[in-house]
Phi, psi and omega in degrees: 000330186279340184226044185284347180298328177297323179292319182294324187285343184274128183278171177299318182295321178294322179294318178297323177298319178297319182293316181294329176289330184271340182305309181298331181286318184280333181213105180287343182275348181282117184236342183263109181252015180286153182295338181284346181291132181301326178297317179294321178300316178298316180298317180300319181292317180296321179293323176296319178297320178294322177297318177297319178298318180298326180285328186267342186296328178283352178264023176302147181291160176305318182298316182295315181296317178296324180294321177296319178290325178295327175300329178273002178090020183240118176237155182298133174287135184289154174286156180218151171279144174295140180242137181220149177261133180245147177264139178262031188299335182273353179273121189264350179219152182303144178198183182235130167262122184284157176300135181090003177299137187251144178229149185230144166217111186062229180272357183271142178240135176240148182224149172277151179259349181207170176293138184228134175274132182227161175076020184274340183185173179219148169275118185259332183213150174229129180234135173261136183235122177228123180059034179084356180258132182262141170241129179278112176242034184294346179295346176289351178279346180276112184285350181277343180235158180223073179266118183295141175232132176285106192300319182243026176088184180290329181230087181304134180226157174302134181103341176289143188228165170226131183252130173251114183264134189232137170255163182095160181271112183257010185297330184279348182278148175261336187207143173241131178253124176251153172233124184247130175255124181246160169281111188255155174259131182293338181290336190293132177276150177290145177278152176291314177263115184293343180261004182287135176250108184271316190256349182200159173236140182240148172241122181262139182220156175232140183277128178231187177298337180267012184092201181283129177240148182293141175227164180266152180213138173260106189255105181267011176264001183058044180065052177063042172258317181241161171293144178167183182265155173230122181256111184256121178272124182283151184286166175292329178285147184292127176295147179235165178291132181255133177245019180284326181273170180299337180238133182282153176156174171297147191221136169240134186233138174243126183239135178287127173259336176212136182223101179231042184299137172281330178228131183299125183291130177237126182256143179247325183211149174233129177237130184238165177057061179258164173220158187256143175226160182238143182278100176201160180231102184285125180253336179216125189243137181236140175217148180242161179215143176275350179282153179233019178236272181259125180233135181244128185231132175250127185284126173270002186239026178102177184270327183276079185230164176247143183248136166240130184242132180230145181220149177270126176255352175217158177293138182141195185258347185274149182240165166245149181269141178244133180275150178280145177204155174250003182264147174267156174054051174248114189289132179135185180274091181232154176226131180281139177229154182211133178274132182264164181293333181275011177091351179279169177232134179257138177241129182236124176262142178208112177290332179294321184277324190243345178094348180221147177196151177292155174272164183271096179221178176297134181052049183297326184231136173237130178246128177243131179252124180247138168287164181299321181300315183284322184297328184287340183219041184276349175282120185251349178141195185232144177281115180274318176114353180279163185297135175053046175293130181255138177231126178277124179276154180283356181230139179248174179055059187265146175278117187300317188292335184264350191273141167206159177256149170258118179257123182251123176237158183251138171229191186292341182255011181122220184255141172253141181237131177238144180254114192240119177270159182296141170059041174251113185266140176194162179300125179073006184284159171274111184252120182216158176258140174255119172264086193296325180295317180277344184070045179230155170237145174241114183275110181276321181219117181286337179060229179269016188251019177299136181074010177281148174272140184245139177226150175286137175256254178288129182221122168231146177246156182218162179265005179065228184288345174291343177281356178278072183290153180285167179287157173091018177269165174238116182262137179262141177283146182293131186121192183248031184287333183078006181272137179240159183230127185267136176254110183289333181240158178292149174290151184223160169091346185291126180191163173258162176303138179298136172272180184299318181296323180290320177297317180297320179295320180293326176296316181295319179295321179296323180295330182270354182269128182294129173248322180261131179280108181239302182266171177299322180297323178299313179300317181295315181296314182295323179292311183298329183265015179300124185301136176087344182263164184236085188252126181273316184218154173210143180221123176264126181247114185272132175238097186292328181295324179264356187052049187224138174252121174261122184246116179256136189230137175246112179278160170285139184201159173284343182283154178295318179242093187303139176256147181268110184278168180295329177300314178297313183298315183294316184289322177290321178299316181297321179294316184283330181298325179282348189239354180286158171288148184301325185273358184255158177231156178217159179219134177264127182240153182275152183287151173239156185227138180236130176280138178247124179268158180223136173233124183206155174238128188231130173270126183243159179285147194296318193265012179265138177260162179055036180297316180301312181300315181297318182290318179296318178298319180295315180298315180297323180295317181291324183278346185275094177277346181289322185248023177237185180279354179292145182253177179303137174078001180292137181291136173266110186272137179302317183294330177295319178289316181302306183291329177298322177287315185297331183286348179293140183296330183282351185266131175278306174194160178265119184275319184213139178208136174213144176249151176207144177276134178272002175212100184289345176286335182259334180203145183232153177269124176225117177052052176076345181261156177258126179249101179284159173294158188296342179253022190239141172246142177278154170210162185295131175254225182284131178243113181253103188243128175247127182255130177238126179283131177279158178288340184269000000 
């Protein structure tokens, strides 16, 4: 399947030439190669069939190709709207942002999905507490500066806390969203579970009349290891003013219950009272109601909209359409409508006045609001019924979650309408795939909907990955309020559904990614990519006599000589244990470090300053295997040090140079070069430098 183009490109004549060349090799008794020979006729027929197969195999249907990939465990990843957190810092009084509220930055539109309370409070102070002593780190609230603060001190311990002081009445809120910016290490791998806490455990509390009470929190920072959001759920009990910290106010506190950090957490910024919006632009909005009499609808997509009203007259999934009217006692499927002063529209059904009305069941009435653009071209085609029928939609870059089709069928009483979402299976259902980026649908199974007319129902568009805006933008709310909203973190998640080529490429990449530890490179790759860990180097040392792999690992650390903690050892072991061969064994060993001394005499040019400093820095850089690309056991070559010094502009020439190991058990000198043990890294030791000024 992966290389079928070669099959397609070979002609019948080329295939017959191959067959005729192979015949004498495969059968020495075959002597008649004339076209009249029955054997040749059979071969010609089989070759012709093979040529036809080669031409047709690349014409497999979309369904067949996806089925083959699904057998290997690969299905298309769904499209998503980009999501971003916004700060309400410019709102001075409590208020409500309604569902569907729109925000703009350039050509991008973001929308809320639900009603949101804003302007209820502010974080005014942040205090770090260690051993009962408070440190004011409130400068992390200033978004204009990014001065790192050690959140739990130089040596984080269980019992250390951080206090967030809040003004404003937060009693009406159910949740507070914070965004924390940390000093992060690029070496650290992402965790599979974003809520997993590897190096620390936190207890979150809120101050009430009963003192501090435990509250739940969803911490996406991995306990202040990475930048991310923290969603704090407020207690049922009313929060009270806390006077335990140096500054009074409502208080939320996070306390360390376990602290085994590999790197001391440093925080740069705290942003509070955020809310989430999604990058989408709704063009057609749908809402349902269980009521069958008076329904009130407020348009989230503007005032210039068109309405389609549908109601259920029998139990089941199908609807009938009702026309809008302002007249009473007009026989037929009609619904009275009236525009209200608040901008909403009321719809009233009456069987007494018109002879028809929906029954009272779940989702008895559906109201669809169309923009002018969508209403003009919402008819997309007809269901023909052949396999994998494709229909091009008039709109591209569609939001998968909001999209559905209206399928119209005719019966003896008029038209029936069904609302069909993508990839929803049921007996007799219309089953189709939505390729939202391309704006196409592929009907896999027409079910009972052959000859049905199709119309677009709910439609929102998105920019996909272009909606993943960077941090630090200001989004304006729709209207003339002049209020802006700041996003402290970058938007995430924006993408379109994977197409066939993308799924295939992901399959090929997975095939090339080591899962089973076989070679030394496999062990090193699997160790370095252990989720949640921050590993700089790994070296697998194979011992065939013992059937044992010794794996030495260097973690990222604030320490000069990083130590391998039990957390690292246990997590790497667990990862490799699932992936090693049954007959193989492995052992994780801690890194060792050897100082390498240098003695040299260097002639330098007369008019250069800081020659000694430049030469020593160059030597230290070459000898530093901990912070370079050199791995465990790499040879330190004399010529690398010699030429490294000689290449400096201030150096005339190197008169004398010698290297020596300060620990012969860890590294030895052989023919001027240093040979470290396979689990050892070099670092600069004693440097004895004599500077001689040149005449030039």
